[in-house]
Every structure is written in structure tokens, then in C-alpha cells.
C-alpha atoms as a printed R data frame, in Angstrom:
    type eleno elety resid chain resno       x       y       z
1   ATOM     1    CA   MET     A     1  28.483 -30.146 -14.930
2   ATOM     2    CA   GLY     A     2  26.561 -26.855 -14.668
3   ATOM     3    CA   ILE     A     3  24.888 -25.709 -11.483
4   ATOM     4    CA   ILE     A     4  21.139 -26.209 -11.504
5   ATOM     5    CA   SER     A     5  19.497 -23.159 -10.001
6   ATOM     6    CA   SER     A     6  16.545 -23.805  -7.722
7   ATOM     7    CA   PRO     A     7  13.256 -22.117  -8.554
8   ATOM     8    CA   ARG     A     8  12.766 -18.791  -6.832
9   ATOM     9    CA   ASN     A     9  10.677 -19.015  -3.702
10  ATOM    10    CA   ILE     A    10   8.077 -16.227  -3.619
11  ATOM    11    CA   SER     A    11   7.737 -16.651   0.145
12  ATOM    12    CA   ARG     A    12  11.301 -15.278   0.427
13  ATOM    13    CA   PHE     A    13  10.766 -12.434  -2.031
14  ATOM    14    CA   TRP     A    14  13.030 -10.101  -0.039
15  ATOM    15    CA   GLU     A    15  16.063 -12.227  -0.947
16  ATOM    16    CA   TRP     A    16  15.728 -11.831  -4.722
17  ATOM    17    CA   GLY     A    17  12.989  -9.313  -5.589
18  ATOM    18    CA   ARG     A    18  14.417  -6.485  -7.678
19  ATOM    19    CA   LYS     A    19  12.465  -3.423  -6.597
20  ATOM    20    CA   ILE     A    20  10.198  -1.846  -4.012
21  ATOM    21    CA   ILE     A    21   7.648   0.613  -5.406
22  ATOM    22    CA   CYS     A    22   6.116   2.864  -2.770
23  ATOM    23    CA   VAL     A    23   2.898   4.859  -2.874
24  ATOM    24    CA   GLY     A    24   2.925   8.084  -0.866
25  ATOM    25    CA   ARG     A    25  -0.080   9.857   0.627
26  ATOM    26    CA   ASN     A    26  -2.556   7.056  -0.096
27  ATOM    27    CA   TYR     A    27  -4.557   7.760   3.071
28  ATOM    28    CA   ALA     A    28  -6.167  11.217   3.195
29  ATOM    29    CA   ASP     A    29  -5.721  11.564   6.976
30  ATOM    30    CA   HIS     A    30  -1.980  10.915   6.666
31  ATOM    31    CA   ALA     A    31  -1.598  13.431   3.825
32  ATOM    32    CA   LYS     A    32  -3.355  16.005   5.980
33  ATOM    33    CA   GLU     A    33  -1.312  15.280   9.128
34  ATOM    34    CA   LEU     A    34   1.853  16.161   7.174
35  ATOM    35    CA   LYS     A    35   0.112  19.203   5.659
36  ATOM    36    CA   ASN     A    36   0.192  17.754   2.141
37  ATOM    37    CA   ALA     A    37  -2.558  18.012  -0.440
38  ATOM    38    CA   VAL     A    38  -4.643  14.866  -0.918
39  ATOM    39    CA   PRO     A    39  -3.425  13.485  -4.277
40  ATOM    40    CA   THR     A    40  -5.601  12.988  -7.335
41  ATOM    41    CA   GLU     A    41  -3.201  10.385  -8.747
42  ATOM    42    CA   PRO     A    42  -0.673   8.146  -6.985
43  ATOM    43    CA   VAL     A    43   2.590   9.615  -5.681
44  ATOM    44    CA   LEU     A    44   5.343   7.078  -6.395
45  ATOM    45    CA   PHE     A    45   8.889   6.638  -5.146
46  ATOM    46    CA   LEU     A    46  11.320   3.706  -5.018
47  ATOM    47    CA   LYS     A    47  13.394   1.834  -2.475
48  ATOM    48    CA   PRO     A    48  16.220  -0.528  -3.484
49  ATOM    49    CA   PRO     A    49  16.182  -4.169  -2.344
50  ATOM    50    CA   THR     A    50  19.029  -3.315   0.059
51  ATOM    51    CA   ALA     A    51  16.339  -1.524   2.123
52  ATOM    52    CA   TYR     A    52  14.876  -4.884   3.226
53  ATOM    53    CA   VAL     A    53  15.349  -5.977   6.833
54  ATOM    54    CA   LYS     A    54  13.803  -8.942   8.631
55  ATOM    55    CA   GLU     A    55  12.918  -9.586  12.252
56  ATOM    56    CA   GLY     A    56  15.990 -10.266  14.349
57  ATOM    57    CA   SER     A    57  17.980  -7.457  12.724
58  ATOM    58    CA   LEU     A    58  17.963  -3.809  13.781
59  ATOM    59    CA   ILE     A    59  16.344  -0.872  12.014
60  ATOM    60    CA   LEU     A    60  19.319   1.487  11.747
61  ATOM    61    CA   VAL     A    61  18.987   5.262  12.054
62  ATOM    62    CA   PRO     A    62  21.010   6.869   9.219
63  ATOM    63    CA   SER     A    63  23.932   8.944  10.475
64  ATOM    64    CA   TYR     A    64  22.493  12.071   8.820
65  ATOM    65    CA   CYS     A    65  18.982  11.676  10.304
66  ATOM    66    CA   ARG     A    66  17.739  13.405  13.464
67  ATOM    67    CA   ASP     A    67  14.031  12.499  13.127
68  ATOM    68    CA   LEU     A    68  13.326   8.923  12.012
69  ATOM    69    CA   HIS     A    69   9.611   8.140  11.554
70  ATOM    70    CA   HIS     A    70   7.667   4.885  11.388
71  ATOM    71    CA   GLU     A    71   4.996   4.283   8.717
72  ATOM    72    CA   VAL     A    72   3.141   0.946   8.799
73  ATOM    73    CA   GLU     A    73   1.852  -0.308   5.436
74  ATOM    74    CA   LEU     A    74   0.314  -3.278   3.670
75  ATOM    75    CA   GLY     A    75   2.756  -4.580   1.072
76  ATOM    76    CA   VAL     A    76   1.645  -6.352  -2.108
77  ATOM    77    CA   VAL     A    77   3.973  -9.054  -3.456
78  ATOM    78    CA   ILE     A    78   3.878  -9.527  -7.216
79  ATOM    79    CA   GLY     A    79   3.766 -13.153  -8.363
80  ATOM    80    CA   LYS     A    80   3.387 -12.662 -12.117
81  ATOM    81    CA   GLY     A    81   5.030  -9.784 -13.937
82  ATOM    82    CA   GLY     A    82   3.510  -7.613 -16.602
83  ATOM    83    CA   THR     A    83   3.240  -4.263 -18.343
84  ATOM    84    CA   ALA     A    84   0.006  -2.297 -18.801
85  ATOM    85    CA   ILE     A    85  -1.938  -4.715 -16.621
86  ATOM    86    CA   SER     A    86  -5.670  -4.037 -16.677
87  ATOM    87    CA   ARG     A    87  -7.468  -3.274 -13.426
88  ATOM    88    CA   SER     A    88  -9.708  -6.285 -13.935
89  ATOM    89    CA   ALA     A    89  -6.688  -8.625 -14.235
90  ATOM    90    CA   ALA     A    90  -4.541  -6.941 -11.563
91  ATOM    91    CA   MET     A    91  -5.227  -9.363  -8.712
92  ATOM    92    CA   ASP     A    92  -4.134 -12.293 -10.916
93  ATOM    93    CA   HIS     A    93  -0.631 -10.799 -10.708
94  ATOM    94    CA   VAL     A    94  -0.612 -10.693  -6.881
95  ATOM    95    CA   ALA     A    95   1.001 -13.666  -5.105
96  ATOM    96    CA   GLY     A    96   0.418 -12.456  -1.578
97  ATOM    97    CA   TYR     A    97   1.195  -9.747   0.934
98  ATOM    98    CA   ALA     A    98   3.534  -8.645   3.706
99  ATOM    99    CA   LEU     A    99   3.267  -6.223   6.561
100 ATOM   100    CA   CYS     A   100   5.883  -3.534   5.973
101 ATOM   101    CA   LEU     A   101   7.353  -0.415   7.519
102 ATOM   102    CA   ASP     A   102   8.352   2.550   5.376
103 ATOM   103    CA   MET     A   103  11.003   4.059   7.646
104 ATOM   104    CA   THR     A   104  11.458   7.722   6.774
105 ATOM   105    CA   ALA     A   105  14.114  10.272   7.681
106 ATOM   106    CA   ARG     A   106  11.460  12.945   8.140
107 ATOM   107    CA   ASP     A   107  13.817  15.890   8.718
108 ATOM   108    CA   VAL     A   108  15.695  14.996   5.529
109 ATOM   109    CA   GLN     A   109  12.443  14.553   3.597
110 ATOM   110    CA   GLU     A   110  11.187  17.966   4.691
111 ATOM   111    CA   ASP     A   111  14.495  19.528   3.607
112 ATOM   112    CA   CYS     A   112  14.327  17.759   0.229
113 ATOM   113    CA   LYS     A   113  10.720  18.866  -0.289
114 ATOM   114    CA   SER     A   114  11.576  22.487   0.521
115 ATOM   115    CA   LYS     A   115  14.348  22.413  -2.107
116 ATOM   116    CA   GLY     A   116  12.317  20.516  -4.716
117 ATOM   117    CA   LEU     A   117  14.720  17.570  -4.522
118 ATOM   118    CA   PRO     A   118  13.975  13.810  -4.695
119 ATOM   119    CA   TRP     A   119  13.305  11.921  -1.449
120 ATOM   120    CA   THR     A   120  15.983   9.251  -1.958
121 ATOM   121    CA   LEU     A   121  18.070  10.128   1.124
122 ATOM   122    CA   ALA     A   122  14.917  10.117   3.251
123 ATOM   123    CA   LYS     A   123  13.413   6.881   1.999
124 ATOM   124    CA   ALA     A   124  15.946   4.518   0.387
125 ATOM   125    CA   PHE     A   125  18.604   3.991   3.058
126 ATOM   126    CA   ASN     A   126  19.626   0.530   4.335
127 ATOM   127    CA   THR     A   127  16.993  -1.056   6.666
128 ATOM   128    CA   SER     A   128  14.305   1.424   5.553
129 ATOM   129    CA   CYS     A   129  11.923  -1.412   4.588
130 ATOM   130    CA   PRO     A   130  11.321  -3.879   7.430
131 ATOM   131    CA   VAL     A   131   9.026  -6.712   6.300
132 ATOM   132    CA   SER     A   132   7.095  -9.537   7.921
133 ATOM   133    CA   GLU     A   133   6.898 -13.095   6.722
134 ATOM   134    CA   PHE     A   134   5.131 -13.594   3.387
135 ATOM   135    CA   ILE     A   135   1.336 -13.790   3.688
136 ATOM   136    CA   PRO     A   136  -0.212 -16.084   1.050
137 ATOM   137    CA   LYS     A   137  -3.062 -14.552  -0.910
138 ATOM   138    CA   GLU     A   138  -5.652 -16.925   0.537
139 ATOM   139    CA   LYS     A   139  -4.877 -15.739   4.088
140 ATOM   140    CA   LEU     A   140  -5.937 -12.201   3.148
141 ATOM   141    CA   PRO     A   141  -8.962 -12.708   0.892
142 ATOM   142    CA   ASP     A   142 -10.030  -9.039   1.086
143 ATOM   143    CA   PRO     A   143  -6.887  -6.837   1.273
144 ATOM   144    CA   GLY     A   144  -9.068  -3.748   0.912
145 ATOM   145    CA   ASN     A   145 -10.692  -4.526   4.251
146 ATOM   146    CA   VAL     A   146  -7.812  -5.068   6.685
147 ATOM   147    CA   LYS     A   147  -6.880  -3.448   9.996
148 ATOM   148    CA   ILE     A   148  -3.186  -2.557  10.427
149 ATOM   149    CA   TRP     A   149  -1.606  -1.196  13.596
150 ATOM   150    CA   LEU     A   150   1.727  -0.116  15.051
151 ATOM   151    CA   LYS     A   151   2.991   0.384  18.614
152 ATOM   152    CA   VAL     A   152   6.200   1.999  19.866
153 ATOM   153    CA   ASN     A   153   7.316   0.781  23.306
154 ATOM   154    CA   ASN     A   154   3.844  -0.759  23.714
155 ATOM   155    CA   GLN     A   155   2.066   2.562  23.041
156 ATOM   156    CA   LEU     A   156  -0.393   2.469  20.139
157 ATOM   157    CA   ARG     A   157   0.621   4.979  17.449
158 ATOM   158    CA   GLN     A   158  -1.072   3.859  14.231
159 ATOM   159    CA   ASP     A   159  -4.435   2.103  13.996
160 ATOM   160    CA   GLY     A   160  -5.678   2.203  10.424
161 ATOM   161    CA   HIS     A   161  -7.778   0.350   7.910
162 ATOM   162    CA   THR     A   162  -7.013  -0.387   4.275
163 ATOM   163    CA   SER     A   163 -10.607   0.509   3.367
164 ATOM   164    CA   HIS     A   164  -9.461   4.133   3.797
165 ATOM   165    CA   MET     A   165  -6.907   3.932   0.980
166 ATOM   166    CA   ILE     A   166  -7.514   6.530  -1.735
167 ATOM   167    CA   PHE     A   167  -6.276   4.218  -4.515
168 ATOM   168    CA   SER     A   168  -7.161   0.513  -4.354
169 ATOM   169    CA   ILE     A   169  -4.709  -2.329  -4.872
170 ATOM   170    CA   PRO     A   170  -6.044  -3.245  -8.353
171 ATOM   171    CA   PHE     A   171  -5.832   0.424  -9.375
172 ATOM   172    CA   LEU     A   172  -2.248   0.699  -8.080
173 ATOM   173    CA   VAL     A   173  -1.061  -2.507  -9.794
174 ATOM   174    CA   SER     A   174  -2.544  -1.303 -13.082
175 ATOM   175    CA   TYR     A   175  -1.301   2.299 -12.733
176 ATOM   176    CA   ILE     A   176   2.241   1.322 -11.767
177 ATOM   177    CA   SER     A   177   2.520  -1.309 -14.511
178 ATOM   178    CA   ASP     A   178   1.757   1.347 -17.130
179 ATOM   179    CA   ILE     A   179   4.932   3.183 -16.047
180 ATOM   180    CA   ILE     A   180   7.211   0.526 -14.563
181 ATOM   181    CA   THR     A   181   7.065  -3.090 -15.714
182 ATOM   182    CA   LEU     A   182   6.228  -5.239 -12.714
183 ATOM   183    CA   GLU     A   183   8.325  -8.352 -12.160
184 ATOM   184    CA   GLU     A   184   7.903 -11.440 -10.024
185 ATOM   185    CA   GLY     A   185   9.119 -10.685  -6.490
186 ATOM   186    CA   ASP     A   186   8.494  -6.939  -6.672
187 ATOM   187    CA   LEU     A   187   6.880  -5.335  -3.625
188 ATOM   188    CA   ILE     A   188   4.362  -2.481  -3.709
189 ATOM   189    CA   LEU     A   189   3.958  -0.478  -0.493
190 ATOM   190    CA   THR     A   190   0.402   0.861  -0.472
191 ATOM   191    CA   GLY     A   191   0.723   3.853   1.869
192 ATOM   192    CA   THR     A   192   0.343   4.506   5.575
193 ATOM   193    CA   PRO     A   193  -2.573   5.615   7.749
194 ATOM   194    CA   ARG     A   194  -2.295   8.593  10.095
195 ATOM   195    CA   GLY     A   195  -0.347   8.475  13.342
196 ATOM   196    CA   VAL     A   196   3.230   8.470  12.042
197 ATOM   197    CA   GLY     A   197   5.842   9.665  14.512
198 ATOM   198    CA   SER     A   198   9.431   9.571  15.698
199 ATOM   199    CA   VAL     A   199  11.416   6.639  16.984
200 ATOM   200    CA   GLN     A   200  14.718   6.736  18.862
201 ATOM   201    CA   GLU     A   201  17.620   4.376  19.347
202 ATOM   202    CA   HIS     A   202  16.601   1.431  21.605
203 ATOM   203    CA   ASP     A   203  12.866   1.872  20.883
204 ATOM   204    CA   GLU     A   204  10.861  -1.262  20.142
205 ATOM   205    CA   ILE     A   205   8.383  -1.198  17.252
206 ATOM   206    CA   GLU     A   206   5.578  -3.740  17.092
207 ATOM   207    CA   ALA     A   207   3.219  -3.888  14.127
208 ATOM   208    CA   GLY     A   208   0.488  -6.199  12.977
209 ATOM   209    CA   ILE     A   209  -2.347  -7.075  10.657
210 ATOM   210    CA   GLU     A   210  -5.241  -8.038  12.880
211 ATOM   211    CA   ASN     A   211  -5.535 -11.837  13.233
212 ATOM   212    CA   VAL     A   212  -2.957 -12.453  10.483
213 ATOM   213    CA   VAL     A   213   0.622 -11.452  11.339
214 ATOM   214    CA   GLN     A   214   2.694  -9.554  13.889
215 ATOM   215    CA   MET     A   215   6.332  -8.434  13.912
216 ATOM   216    CA   THR     A   216   8.768  -6.674  16.253
217 ATOM   217    CA   PHE     A   217  11.865  -4.611  15.472
218 ATOM   218    CA   SER     A   218  14.324  -2.682  17.609
219 ATOM   219    CA   VAL     A   219  15.915   0.600  16.540
220 ATOM   220    CA   GLY     A   220  19.675   1.031  16.619
221 ATOM   221    CA   ARG     A   221  22.529   2.935  15.046
222 ATOM   222    CA   PRO     A   222  25.214   1.693  12.640
């Protein structure tokens, strides 16, 4: 008798989702703090699903990194796949959200940028995408009007608002789907507000979406 597979549970997207599509420099103040030009179209890069880490596990500093940075972001979880999705239909493809961290080996990224190389070593390492519990769509009725924050060792570092995003969620879903087919369980990271900075081994990172979700991670080494 064959094994009957259970339907995939979108609320555990990190267990089976196939890709993480990240948007860089989507807040003008963050682009400026890293001395980057404010983009006129989205800057995209990818993380593999092995980047996921959940509360209770450590964020691990890669052995080759000397300057690991936190970046708090609103993540968009895709519930219905598609290619060339129109902006007007984009939100129909969104199942919900997650609070996410885009952990970045900043020294490695700067070296890659100076050499014109991809950012993979800086962005795609194991544990580079901590995520909160799934947030159903109805709990965040206006994702373009949400306060997100991050503290390190109880000191506020990032205090941003999704209304300051350069490219909106419907625009990003449509734009990305023109290039990369979106699939159920995919995660889109929508960029980080200003205030990014270094974390060290044994630091504690707290992050939250005001009145919706909060999460805590500790930093360690392999």
C-alpha cells in the first residue's frame, strides 16, 4: 500500500518551501546608511531553504565572517504560485507573513561588492534567515502600514515602518514573478529599515512586529 502524503501546511512553510527571494535596499534610509544608491528597480538575491532557523536554535556566525550584521524584515509567504502575476492580483497569491532576519556577513559582502562578485557567501549561509511563526493574512490586514523593530541585548537598533518601503508588496510579487516563477511556500524578504549593525557571539537579538509577533535568537558559533 502506498504512503499517503499529508497536504503541505503553509503555517510551516520553512519546512518545505523551496526558495527565499530577498529584496535589497528597499528602504532609502538603509541604502544611504551603507552608502549605496537608492534603487530605481528592485535589487534581488536568493537564499536557499537551508538558511531557515527557528526560535530555540542559534544564529551561527560563519567561520569566515568577522562582522555579522542583523537586518529585520517583513517576510511575505506565497500561498498560490504563479508567473507574470499582475499587480492587481498579487495579494491573492499571498497566504500570510513572517517576521524575518536577513543575517549578513557584512565584511564579506563589502569585499564581494568591491570585486564585482555575487553576495552568496555574505547572504546564503546556514542560519542566515531566522523566521518567526507564520502570521495569517487576516492578522496583518495592511502590511504596508506595519512597525517593525529589533533590539540587541535589549538596546533598540532598528525601528522602522513598512510604509517607507520603496517598492510595495504587490509591486514586488508582480516584479519577481515576471523573472522567477513563484511557488507555494516561497518567502519574499521585503528589505530592512535603517539601523543595521554588528552582533557578536552570545548576543541576544529580539525582534517584533508591533502588537503581532515577537521572537528572540541568540548568536553562536558552529
